[in-house]
Each structure stands twice: as C-alpha cells, then as structure tokens.
ZAKE-343967 format. One record per atom (N, C-alpha, C): x, y, z; residue number from 1; atom name. Coordinates in nm, 3 decimals. Each point is the difference from the previous one (the first is absolute). Layout:
ZAKE-343967
(rec (X, Y, Z), NUM, CA)
...
//
This chain:
ZAKE-343967
(rec (0.082, -0.119, 0.000), 1, N)
(rec (-0.082, 0.119, 0.000), 1, CA)
(rec (0.088, 0.126, 0.000), 1, C)
(rec (0.106, -0.004, -0.071), 2, N)
(rec (0.092, 0.113, -0.003), 2, CA)
(rec (-0.038, 0.095, -0.114), 2, C)
(rec (-0.106, 0.074, 0.023), 3, N)
(rec (-0.048, 0.097, -0.097), 3, CA)
(rec (0.076, 0.131, 0.019), 3, C)
(rec (0.035, 0.064, -0.109), 4, N)
(rec (0.068, 0.127, 0.017), 4, CA)
(rec (-0.104, 0.110, 0.027), 4, C)
(rec (0.035, 0.086, 0.092), 5, N)
(rec (-0.090, 0.108, 0.042), 5, CA)
(rec (0.066, 0.131, -0.040), 5, C)
(rec (-0.079, 0.092, -0.053), 6, N)
(rec (0.055, 0.127, -0.047), 6, CA)
(rec (0.055, 0.083, 0.116), 6, C)
(rec (0.095, 0.083, -0.032), 7, N)
(rec (0.057, 0.091, 0.101), 7, CA)
(rec (-0.106, 0.098, 0.049), 7, C)
(rec (-0.091, 0.038, -0.089), 8, N)
(rec (-0.108, 0.091, 0.040), 8, CA)
(rec (-0.084, -0.065, 0.110), 8, C)
(rec (-0.035, -0.127, -0.019), 9, N)
(rec (-0.083, -0.070, 0.097), 9, CA)
(rec (0.075, -0.019, 0.132), 9, C)
(rec (0.126, -0.043, -0.006), 10, N)
(rec (0.074, -0.022, 0.124), 10, CA)
(rec (0.019, 0.132, 0.075), 10, C)
(rec (0.025, 0.108, -0.072), 11, N)
(rec (0.015, 0.131, 0.064), 11, CA)
(rec (-0.130, 0.041, 0.068), 11, C)
(rec (-0.112, -0.019, -0.070), 12, N)
(rec (-0.132, 0.034, 0.054), 12, CA)
(rec (-0.029, -0.085, 0.124), 12, C)
(rec (0.019, -0.131, -0.012), 13, N)
(rec (-0.025, -0.089, 0.114), 13, CA)
(rec (0.089, 0.031, 0.119), 13, C)
(rec (0.127, 0.033, -0.026), 14, N)
(rec (0.091, 0.032, 0.111), 14, CA)
(rec (-0.049, 0.124, 0.075), 14, C)
(rec (-0.049, 0.100, -0.072), 15, N)
(rec (-0.053, 0.121, 0.065), 15, CA)
(rec (-0.122, -0.034, 0.084), 15, C)
(rec (-0.090, -0.084, -0.054), 16, N)
(rec (-0.118, -0.040, 0.076), 16, CA)
(rec (0.039, -0.077, 0.125), 16, C)
(rec (0.093, -0.092, -0.014), 17, N)
(rec (0.044, -0.081, 0.114), 17, CA)
(rec (0.064, 0.088, 0.107), 17, C)
(rec (0.087, 0.091, -0.040), 18, N)
(rec (0.065, 0.087, 0.097), 18, CA)
(rec (-0.103, 0.089, 0.071), 18, C)
(rec (-0.096, 0.053, -0.073), 19, N)
(rec (-0.105, 0.081, 0.064), 19, CA)
(rec (-0.077, -0.085, 0.102), 19, C)
(rec (-0.033, -0.124, -0.038), 20, N)
(rec (-0.071, -0.090, 0.092), 20, CA)
(rec (0.084, -0.025, 0.126), 20, C)
(rec (0.128, -0.030, -0.019), 21, N)
(rec (0.087, -0.029, 0.114), 21, CA)
(rec (0.013, 0.121, 0.092), 21, C)
(rec (0.010, 0.120, -0.059), 22, N)
(rec (0.008, 0.121, 0.082), 22, CA)
(rec (-0.124, 0.010, 0.089), 22, C)
(rec (-0.116, -0.029, -0.055), 23, N)
(rec (-0.123, 0.004, 0.080), 23, CA)
(rec (-0.002, -0.107, 0.108), 23, C)
(rec (0.074, -0.109, -0.021), 24, N)
(rec (0.003, -0.109, 0.097), 24, CA)
(rec (0.109, 0.021, 0.107), 24, C)
(rec (0.069, 0.114, -0.005), 25, N)
(rec (0.101, 0.029, 0.101), 25, CA)
(rec (0.143, -0.032, -0.042), 25, C)
(rec (0.016, -0.052, -0.121), 26, N)
(rec (0.135, -0.019, -0.056), 26, CA)
(rec (0.027, 0.129, -0.076), 26, C)
(rec (0.030, 0.106, 0.079), 27, N)
(rec (-0.014, 0.136, -0.050), 27, CA)
(rec (0.129, 0.082, 0.006), 27, C)
(rec (0.114, -0.070, 0.000), 28, N)
(rec (0.128, 0.069, -0.013), 28, CA)
(rec (0.082, -0.072, -0.107), 28, C)
(rec (0.098, 0.068, -0.055), 29, N)
(rec (0.084, -0.063, -0.102), 29, CA)
(rec (0.069, -0.125, 0.056), 29, C)
(rec (0.059, 0.005, 0.121), 30, N)
(rec (0.062, -0.123, 0.052), 30, CA)
(rec (-0.100, -0.116, 0.017), 30, C)
(rec (-0.122, 0.029, 0.042), 31, N)
(rec (-0.101, -0.106, 0.013), 31, CA)
(rec (-0.037, -0.057, -0.137), 31, C)
(rec (-0.012, 0.086, -0.100), 32, N)
(rec (-0.031, -0.048, -0.136), 32, CA)
(rec (0.116, -0.082, -0.055), 32, C)
(rec (0.124, 0.044, 0.026), 33, N)
(rec (0.117, -0.076, -0.043), 33, CA)
(rec (-0.004, -0.140, 0.061), 33, C)
(rec (-0.031, -0.008, 0.129), 34, N)
(rec (-0.002, -0.129, 0.070), 34, CA)
(rec (-0.114, -0.089, -0.049), 34, C)
(rec (-0.117, 0.059, -0.021), 35, N)
(rec (-0.119, -0.077, -0.041), 35, CA)
(rec (0.013, -0.055, -0.141), 35, C)
(rec (0.051, 0.081, -0.092), 36, N)
(rec (0.000, -0.037, -0.141), 36, CA)
(rec (0.138, -0.031, -0.056), 36, C)
(rec (0.104, 0.031, 0.076), 37, N)
(rec (0.135, -0.020, -0.053), 37, CA)
(rec (0.035, 0.101, -0.109), 37, C)
(rec (-0.067, 0.116, 0.005), 38, N)
(rec (0.026, 0.104, -0.099), 38, CA)
(rec (0.128, 0.075, 0.034), 38, C)
(rec (0.076, 0.039, -0.100), 39, N)
(rec (0.108, 0.094, 0.027), 39, CA)
(rec (-0.059, 0.132, 0.049), 39, C)
(rec (0.073, 0.070, 0.084), 40, N)
(rec (-0.046, 0.127, 0.057), 40, CA)
(rec (-0.050, 0.096, -0.107), 40, C)
(rec (0.079, 0.015, -0.106), 41, N)
(rec (-0.035, 0.094, -0.107), 41, CA)
(rec (-0.131, -0.038, -0.068), 41, C)
(rec (-0.022, -0.130, -0.023), 42, N)
(rec (-0.124, -0.046, -0.062), 42, CA)
(rec (-0.119, 0.031, 0.090), 42, C)
(rec (0.016, -0.022, 0.130), 43, N)
(rec (-0.108, 0.031, 0.095), 43, CA)
(rec (-0.031, 0.150, -0.005), 43, C)
(rec (0.103, 0.083, 0.002), 44, N)
(rec (-0.020, 0.146, -0.003), 44, CA)
(rec (-0.065, 0.044, -0.132), 44, C)
(rec (0.049, -0.055, -0.111), 45, N)
(rec (-0.056, 0.035, -0.131), 45, CA)
(rec (-0.146, -0.043, -0.012), 45, C)
(rec (-0.032, -0.118, 0.055), 46, N)
(rec (-0.137, -0.050, -0.006), 46, CA)
(rec (-0.093, 0.090, 0.079), 46, C)
(rec (0.043, 0.043, 0.118), 47, N)
(rec (-0.081, 0.092, 0.082), 47, CA)
(rec (-0.023, 0.130, -0.077), 47, C)
(rec (0.105, 0.054, -0.059), 48, N)
(rec (-0.013, 0.125, -0.078), 48, CA)
(rec (-0.093, -0.017, -0.119), 48, C)
(rec (0.008, -0.116, -0.065), 49, N)
(rec (-0.076, -0.024, -0.123), 49, CA)
(rec (-0.149, -0.023, 0.027), 49, C)
(rec (-0.039, -0.024, 0.124), 50, N)
(rec (-0.142, -0.019, 0.029), 50, CA)
(rec (-0.080, 0.125, -0.036), 50, C)
(rec (0.062, 0.116, 0.005), 51, N)
(rec (-0.067, 0.125, -0.036), 51, CA)
(rec (-0.048, -0.001, -0.145), 51, C)
(rec (0.071, -0.073, -0.087), 52, N)
(rec (-0.042, -0.012, -0.141), 52, CA)
(rec (-0.136, -0.069, -0.011), 52, C)
(rec (-0.037, -0.079, 0.100), 53, N)
(rec (-0.130, -0.068, 0.002), 53, CA)
(rec (-0.101, 0.077, 0.084), 53, C)
(rec (0.036, 0.121, 0.042), 54, N)
(rec (-0.083, 0.083, 0.088), 54, CA)
(rec (-0.020, -0.063, 0.137), 54, C)
(rec (0.092, -0.088, 0.041), 55, N)
(rec (0.001, -0.051, 0.137), 55, CA)
(rec (0.079, 0.102, 0.080), 55, C)
(rec (-0.066, 0.063, 0.096), 56, N)
(rec (0.062, 0.105, 0.079), 56, CA)
(rec (0.068, -0.062, 0.122), 56, C)
(rec (0.132, 0.003, -0.002), 57, N)
(rec (0.081, -0.057, 0.107), 57, CA)
(rec (0.081, 0.113, 0.063), 57, C)
(rec (-0.006, 0.006, 0.132), 58, N)
(rec (0.065, 0.110, 0.073), 58, CA)
(rec (0.099, -0.057, 0.101), 58, C)
(rec (0.114, 0.067, 0.014), 59, N)
(rec (0.096, -0.036, 0.104), 59, CA)
(rec (-0.035, 0.080, 0.125), 59, C)
(rec (-0.016, -0.069, 0.110), 60, N)
(rec (-0.042, 0.061, 0.126), 60, CA)
(rec (0.112, -0.013, 0.102), 60, C)
(rec (0.032, 0.111, 0.067), 61, N)
(rec (0.098, -0.006, 0.108), 61, CA)
(rec (0.139, 0.041, -0.043), 61, C)
(rec (0.093, -0.021, 0.090), 62, N)
(rec (0.139, 0.037, -0.024), 62, CA)
(rec (0.067, -0.105, -0.089), 62, C)
(rec (0.109, 0.039, -0.062), 63, N)
(rec (0.069, -0.088, -0.095), 63, CA)
(rec (0.033, -0.136, 0.059), 63, C)
(rec (0.053, -0.003, 0.120), 64, N)
(rec (0.047, -0.127, 0.058), 64, CA)
(rec (-0.113, -0.089, 0.050), 64, C)
(rec (-0.105, 0.059, 0.058), 65, N)
(rec (-0.106, -0.084, 0.056), 65, CA)
(rec (-0.135, 0.023, -0.067), 65, C)
(rec (0.004, 0.052, -0.121), 66, N)
(rec (-0.124, 0.025, -0.073), 66, CA)
(rec (-0.048, -0.124, -0.074), 66, C)
(rec (-0.114, 0.013, -0.063), 67, N)
(rec (-0.061, -0.110, -0.073), 67, CA)
(rec (-0.088, 0.056, -0.112), 67, C)
(rec (-0.038, -0.088, -0.091), 68, N)
(rec (-0.088, 0.039, -0.111), 68, CA)
(rec (-0.145, -0.033, 0.036), 68, C)
(rec (-0.090, 0.081, -0.056), 69, N)
(rec (-0.143, -0.020, 0.021), 69, CA)
(rec (-0.071, 0.025, -0.134), 69, C)
(rec (-0.095, -0.086, -0.032), 70, N)
(rec (-0.083, 0.020, -0.119), 70, CA)
(rec (-0.118, 0.087, 0.041), 70, C)
(rec (-0.013, 0.116, -0.062), 71, N)
(rec (-0.112, 0.091, 0.029), 71, CA)
(rec (-0.116, -0.019, -0.096), 71, C)
(rec (0.030, -0.044, -0.123), 72, N)
(rec (-0.105, -0.015, -0.101), 72, CA)
(rec (0.047, -0.101, -0.103), 72, C)
(rec (-0.087, -0.093, -0.034), 73, N)
(rec (0.032, -0.102, -0.100), 73, CA)
(rec (-0.032, 0.047, -0.141), 73, C)
(rec (-0.051, 0.121, -0.016), 74, N)
(rec (-0.033, 0.049, -0.134), 74, CA)
(rec (-0.104, -0.090, -0.065), 74, C)
(rec (0.025, -0.037, -0.125), 75, N)
(rec (-0.095, -0.083, -0.076), 75, CA)
(rec (0.017, -0.149, 0.029), 75, C)
(rec (0.098, -0.035, 0.081), 76, N)
(rec (0.027, -0.142, 0.028), 76, CA)
(rec (-0.098, -0.051, 0.105), 76, C)
(rec (-0.056, -0.116, -0.027), 77, N)
(rec (-0.091, -0.066, 0.094), 77, CA)
(rec (0.082, -0.085, 0.097), 77, C)
(rec (0.018, 0.050, 0.122), 78, N)
(rec (0.088, -0.072, 0.093), 78, CA)
(rec (-0.058, -0.134, 0.042), 78, C)
(rec (-0.134, -0.017, -0.006), 79, N)
(rec (-0.058, -0.131, 0.030), 79, CA)
(rec (0.042, -0.102, -0.106), 79, C)
(rec (0.006, 0.043, -0.126), 80, N)
(rec (0.047, -0.089, -0.107), 80, CA)
(rec (0.143, -0.042, 0.026), 80, C)
(rec (0.083, 0.095, 0.041), 81, N)
(rec (0.141, -0.031, 0.028), 81, CA)
(rec (0.007, -0.106, 0.110), 81, C)
(rec (-0.077, 0.019, 0.106), 82, N)
(rec (-0.001, -0.096, 0.111), 82, CA)
(rec (-0.044, -0.138, -0.048), 82, C)
(rec (-0.105, -0.003, -0.081), 83, N)
(rec (-0.051, -0.128, -0.051), 83, CA)
(rec (0.098, -0.069, -0.094), 83, C)
(rec (0.078, 0.077, -0.073), 84, N)
(rec (0.093, -0.054, -0.099), 84, CA)
(rec (0.143, -0.014, 0.052), 84, C)
(rec (0.018, 0.019, 0.130), 85, N)
(rec (0.135, 0.005, 0.058), 85, CA)
(rec (0.085, -0.123, -0.034), 85, C)
(rec (-0.057, -0.118, 0.014), 86, N)
(rec (0.077, -0.123, -0.028), 86, CA)
(rec (0.045, -0.002, -0.147), 86, C)
(rec (-0.089, 0.039, -0.090), 87, N)
(rec (0.034, 0.004, -0.143), 87, CA)
(rec (0.107, 0.106, -0.028), 87, C)
(rec (-0.016, 0.117, 0.060), 88, N)
(rec (0.098, 0.108, -0.020), 88, CA)
(rec (0.138, -0.045, 0.047), 88, C)
(rec (0.005, -0.061, 0.119), 89, N)
(rec (0.129, -0.049, 0.053), 89, CA)
(rec (0.059, -0.108, -0.092), 89, C)
(rec (-0.086, -0.089, -0.053), 90, N)
(rec (0.047, -0.107, -0.087), 90, CA)
(rec (0.060, 0.058, -0.129), 90, C)
(rec (-0.070, 0.096, -0.061), 91, N)
(rec (0.048, 0.062, -0.123), 91, CA)
(rec (0.136, 0.066, 0.023), 91, C)
(rec (0.015, 0.062, 0.117), 92, N)
(rec (0.125, 0.072, 0.031), 92, CA)
(rec (0.109, -0.093, 0.053), 92, C)
(rec (-0.037, -0.123, 0.034), 93, N)
(rec (0.099, -0.094, 0.053), 93, CA)
(rec (0.029, 0.020, 0.147), 93, C)
(rec (-0.093, 0.060, 0.074), 94, N)
(rec (0.015, 0.020, 0.144), 94, CA)
(rec (-0.090, -0.100, 0.072), 94, C)
(rec (0.059, -0.081, 0.086), 95, N)
(rec (-0.084, -0.095, 0.074), 95, CA)
(rec (-0.084, 0.074, 0.103), 95, C)
(rec (-0.111, -0.061, 0.039), 96, N)
(rec (-0.091, 0.067, 0.094), 96, CA)
(rec (0.049, -0.010, 0.142), 96, C)
//
C-alpha cells in the first residue's frame, strides 16, 4: 500500500495535525519535535504556514515558557480533523 502522496497533501495534513496537537496541549516546538520527530525548523515553518489556511495560531507568554494557542480554525472543520486523525497520521507516516 505504498501510494505516493503529493507534497501539497502532506503539507496540508501536517498543518492540520499540528493545529490539532496544539489544541491537545502539545503546544510548544519542543513538544511537537518529541511527538512527531519533526526537525525544529519544520515544526516552526509548519506553525507559520497555518496562517495560509486561515488557522489563527498565537504565541502566548514569554519566549522561554510560552506556548502556542489556536484562536480560530478558519474554514477548517476541526471535527473532521479529529475524526480523520488516524488517516492523517498514516498518510504522514506518524504513528498514533
């Protein structure tokens, strides 16, 4: 079942997954690195790129002990993301 997935889809799914994880309390770059095995730069770029989907993500607090918070999911249906989480993780190659 090794189907090739477009970069557009993996980029989109990664943004959805990161937004979901931020809402679940995995809301700092080090926590995202640990959860997904992402390089720091990829985690940071993914957080920044969520704005392209109109997902409003805000950094709260001081640099050292701050965290990210999703203020608005924009046009994204977060219930769909939750329901599709296993599939999204599978497509991206991240175990649950």
